[in-house]
C-alpha positions in Angstrom: 19.3 -3.8 -22.8 18.6 -1.6 -19.8 15.1 -2.0 -18.3 12.9 1.1 -18.7 11.6 2.2 -15.3 7.8 2.4 -15.1 6.5 5.9 -14.5 3.7 5.6 -12.0 0.7 7.9 -12.0 -0.2 10.4 -9.3 -3.8 9.4 -8.6 -5.9 10.1 -5.5 -8.9 8.2 -4.1 -10.2 5.1 -2.5 -11.0 1.8 -4.2 -13.1 -0.6 -2.3 -11.9 -4.1 -3.2 -13.8 -7.3 -2.6 -10.7 -9.2 -1.5 -10.6 -12.8 -2.8 -9.7 -15.7 -0.5 -6.1 -16.8 -0.4 -4.5 -13.3 -0.9 -2.9 -11.3 1.9 -4.1 -7.7 2.2 -0.7 -6.5 1.1 -0.5 -8.8 -1.9 -4.0 -7.5 -2.9 -2.9 -3.9 -2.5 0.2 -4.4 -4.6 -1.8 -6.1 -7.3 -4.3 -3.3 -7.5 -1.5 -0.7 -7.3 0.1 -2.4 -10.4 -3.2 -2.4 -12.3 -3.8 1.3 -11.6 -0.1 2.1 -12.1 -0.4 4.2 -8.9 2.5 6.1 -7.4 1.4 5.9 -3.7 -0.9 3.3 -2.0 -1.9 1.9 1.3 -4.6 -0.3 2.8 -6.8 0.3 5.9 -6.1 -2.7 8.0 -5.4 -6.4 7.2 -7.8 -9.1 6.4 -6.5 -12.7 6.9 -5.7 -14.6 3.7 -8.7 -16.9 4.5 -11.1 -13.8 4.6 -12.9 -12.2 1.7 -14.8 -9.0 1.4 -14.5 -5.3 1.9 -10.9 -4.0 1.8 -10.7 -0.2 1.2 -7.4 0.7 -0.6 -6.2 4.2 -0.5 -4.2 5.9 -3.2 -2.3 9.2 -3.3 -3.6 11.9 -1.0 -6.2 9.5 0.4 -3.4 7.6 2.2 -3.3 10.5 4.6 -6.7 9.5 6.0 -6.3 5.7 6.1 -5.8 5.8 9.9 -9.4 7.0 10.3 -10.7 4.0 8.3 -8.5 1.7 10.3 -10.2 3.0 13.5 -13.7 2.5 12.0 -16.2 -0.1 13.1 -16.4 -3.3 11.0 -19.0 -5.9 9.9 -18.6 -9.6 9.2 -20.3 -12.8 8.3 -18.5 -15.9 9.6 -19.1 -19.6 9.5 -18.3 -21.2 12.8 -17.3 -24.9 12.8 -18.1 -26.3 16.2 -16.3 -29.3 17.7 -12.9 -28.6 16.0 -10.1 -26.3 17.3 -7.1 -25.4 15.3 -3.7 -23.8 15.9 -4.6 -20.6 14.1 -8.3 -20.4 15.0 -9.3 -20.8 11.4 -9.6 -23.5 8.7 -6.0 -23.0 7.6 -4.4 -24.1 10.9 -3.4 -27.6 12.1 -6.3 -29.4 13.9 -5.5 -29.5 17.6 -8.7 -31.3 19.0 -12.0 -32.8 17.9 -15.0 -33.1 20.1 -18.5 -34.3 19.7 -21.1 -31.5 19.3 -24.2 -31.8 21.4 -25.4 -28.2 21.2 -28.9 -27.1 20.3 -30.0 -23.7 19.0 -31.3 -22.5 22.4 -28.0 -23.2 24.1 -26.1 -21.4 21.3 -28.4 -18.4 21.4 -27.9 -18.2 25.2 -24.1 -18.2 24.9 -24.2 -15.6 22.1 -26.0 -13.2 24.4 -23.0 -13.3 26.7 -20.7 -11.9 23.9 -22.8 -8.9 23.0 -21.7 -5.4 24.2 -18.3 -4.7 25.7 -16.2 -7.8 26.1 -12.5 -8.7 26.8 -10.4 -10.5 24.2 -6.9 -11.9 24.3 -5.3 -11.3 20.8 -4.3 -14.6 19.1 -0.7 -15.6 18.7 -1.4 -15.8 14.9 -1.8 -12.0 14.5 0.2 -9.1 13.2 0.6 -7.6 16.6 4.3 -7.1 17.5 6.4 -8.1 20.5 9.9 -6.6 20.6 9.5 -5.7 16.9 8.5 -9.2 15.8 5.0 -10.0 14.6 3.3 -12.6 16.9 2.6 -14.9 14.0 6.3 -15.3 13.4 6.9 -16.3 17.0 3.9 -18.6 16.8 5.4 -20.4 13.7 8.6 -20.8 15.7 6.6 -22.6 18.4 6.8 -19.7 20.9 3.8 -18.5 22.9 4.1 -15.1 24.7 1.7 -13.4 27.2 -0.8 -11.0 25.6 -2.7 -8.3 27.4 -6.5 -8.6 27.2 -8.2 -5.8 25.4 -11.7 -4.4 25.5 -13.7 -4.5 22.3 -17.4 -3.9 21.6 -19.7 -6.3 19.8 -22.6 -4.2 18.6 -24.4 -7.0 16.9 -24.0 -10.8 17.1 -26.9 -12.6 15.3 -27.3 -16.2 14.5 -28.2 -16.4 10.8 -28.4 -20.2 10.5 -27.5 -23.3 12.5 -26.9 -26.7 11.0 -24.6 -28.5 13.5 -21.7 -28.5 13.6 -21.9 -25.2 11.6 -23.4 -21.9 12.7 -23.4 -18.8 10.5 -23.1 -15.5 12.4 -23.4 -11.8 11.6 -21.1 -9.5 13.6 -20.8 -5.8 13.9 -17.8 -4.8 16.1 -15.4 -2.1 17.0 -11.8 -1.8 15.7 -9.3 -4.4 16.9 -11.9 -7.2 17.3 -10.6 -10.6 16.3 -13.4 -12.7 14.8 -11.2 -15.9 15.2 -10.9 -15.2 18.9 -14.6 -14.4 19.2 -15.5 -17.8 17.6 -13.0 -19.7 19.7 -14.3 -18.1 22.9 -17.9 -18.9 21.9 -16.9 -22.5 21.2 -15.1 -22.8 24.5 -18.2 -21.4 26.4 -20.2 -24.1 24.7 -17.7 -26.8 25.8 -17.3 -27.9 22.2 -14.4 -25.7 20.8 -14.7 -24.0 17.4 -12.8 -22.3 14.6 -13.6 -20.0 11.7 -14.4 -22.0 8.6 -15.3 -18.9 6.5 -15.0 -15.2 7.0 -16.4 -12.4 4.9 -16.1 -8.7 5.8 -19.3 -6.9 4.9 -18.6 -3.5 6.2 -15.6 -1.3 6.9 -16.6 2.1 8.2 -19.0 3.7 5.6 -18.0 1.1 2.9 -20.1 -2.0 2.2 -20.1 -4.9 -0.1 -22.4 -3.0 -2.5 -19.5 -0.7 -3.3 -16.8 -3.4 -3.5 -15.2 -4.4 -6.8 -13.9 -7.9 -7.5 -10.3 -8.5 -8.6 -11.6 -10.2 -11.6 -13.6 -7.1 -12.7 -10.6 -4.9 -12.2 -8.3 -7.2 -14.2 -10.9 -7.3 -17.0 -11.2 -3.5 -17.1 -7.4 -3.3 -17.2 -7.2 -5.8 -20.1 -9.8 -3.8 -22.1 -8.6 -0.2 -21.4 -5.4 -0.1 -19.4 -4.7 1.6 -16.1 -6.9 4.6 -16.8 -9.9 2.3 -17.2 -9.8 1.6 -13.5 -10.1 5.3 -12.5 -13.9 5.1 -12.7 -13.8 2.8 -9.6 -12.1 5.4 -7.5 -14.1 7.2 -4.8 -13.1 10.6 -3.6 -10.3 10.8 -1.0 -12.7 12.0 1.7 -15.4 9.4 1.0 -14.4 7.5 4.2 -15.1 10.6 6.3 -18.5 11.6 5.0 -20.0 11.1 8.4 -17.8 14.0 9.7 -19.2 17.6 9.7 -18.3 19.5 6.5 -17.1 23.1 6.5 -16.6 25.3 3.5 -14.0 28.2 3.8 -13.9 31.5 2.0 -11.1 32.1 -0.5 -9.2 34.2 2.0 -9.6 31.6 4.9 -8.6 28.7 2.5 -5.3 30.4 1.7 -4.3 30.8 5.3 -5.6 27.4 6.3 -3.6 25.6 3.5 -0.5 27.4 4.9 -1.0 25.8 8.3 -2.8 28.6 10.1 -6.0 28.1 12.1 -9.0 30.0 10.8 -12.6 30.8 11.9 -15.5 29.4 10.0 -19.2 30.1 10.2 -21.4 27.2 11.4 -18.4 25.3 12.8 -19.2 22.8 15.5 -18.0 23.5 19.1 -15.5 20.6 19.1 -14.3 17.6 17.1 -12.9 16.8 13.7 -14.2 18.3 10.5 -13.8 17.9 6.7 -12.8 21.1 5.0 -13.6 22.4 1.5 -12.3 25.6 -0.2 -14.5 28.3 -1.7 -14.8 26.2 -4.9 -16.0 23.1 -3.1 -12.8 21.2 -3.3 -11.7 18.9 -0.4 -8.5 20.4 1.0 -8.0 18.4 4.2 -9.3 17.8 7.7 -9.1 20.0 10.8 -10.0 20.0 14.5 -12.0 22.7 16.3 -9.7 24.2 19.0 -10.7 25.7 22.3 -10.9 29.2 20.9 -13.4 28.0 18.1 -10.9 28.2 15.3 -10.3 25.3 12.8 -6.8 24.0 13.2 -5.4 22.1 10.2 -4.5 18.4 10.9 -4.1 16.8 7.4 -3.8 18.9 4.3 -4.4 17.9 0.7 -1.3 18.7 -1.4 -2.0 21.3 -4.0 -0.4 20.9 -7.5 
């Protein structure tokens, strides 16, 4: 008997998942996509399988704006295990070296102060960055080590929450592209003890926090009780990741031309930058950029049915 092809739903919005430990970000995305029976889906930057916490998933028209969430600042809590270095920089890697830990709280606090603000990081070999089309983690698994360019990142907050040697729990707020594994390894090296990430939990991704995150277990239960449509209540609007942007509402006339790709003028528009745009009925219709002549040029449009 021929298998009936599943007809997926056209749904738009963002679901903030509390990713469980052990799943890749893509595996989590595909699982939630299946539960929602969604036609189009994408995530906003990978979390390591070891990591848990905030993973915004975009569906339908919201995928057009996922890059802006990828570029957003992040927040984490991590448990640093001093005295042990691993091949991957986290608890899942092979142990490379063990050292005695003779570090007190004052010494740790002094070292942490050196890692606040703008710092330089060398991305780890076990990362999704690509070299000649190959992810670095695949090269690392084959025993290859290639040179990586240092990159500047910003550590906006680095607080010591608790310290019970050899473990230290840290709270981190950082810019996009920051590797917490590298941060922990560099702190361990500066202390002369080595270190790796024992636990990692993302607490913030752009405007989204753990307060908004839904567990996989809750989503599976909702699906079991009411099917795919029962999960729709967890979806946030497609522009919910951009709510810190200025919001402009266009007239019916301007909305028509803007949705056909033409720049328009709008009252109370800022002098520069990106804006969210609504039509005359208050519906989100895309994002635009203020051009030199003061008009709002369309950059991403919401598809009209």
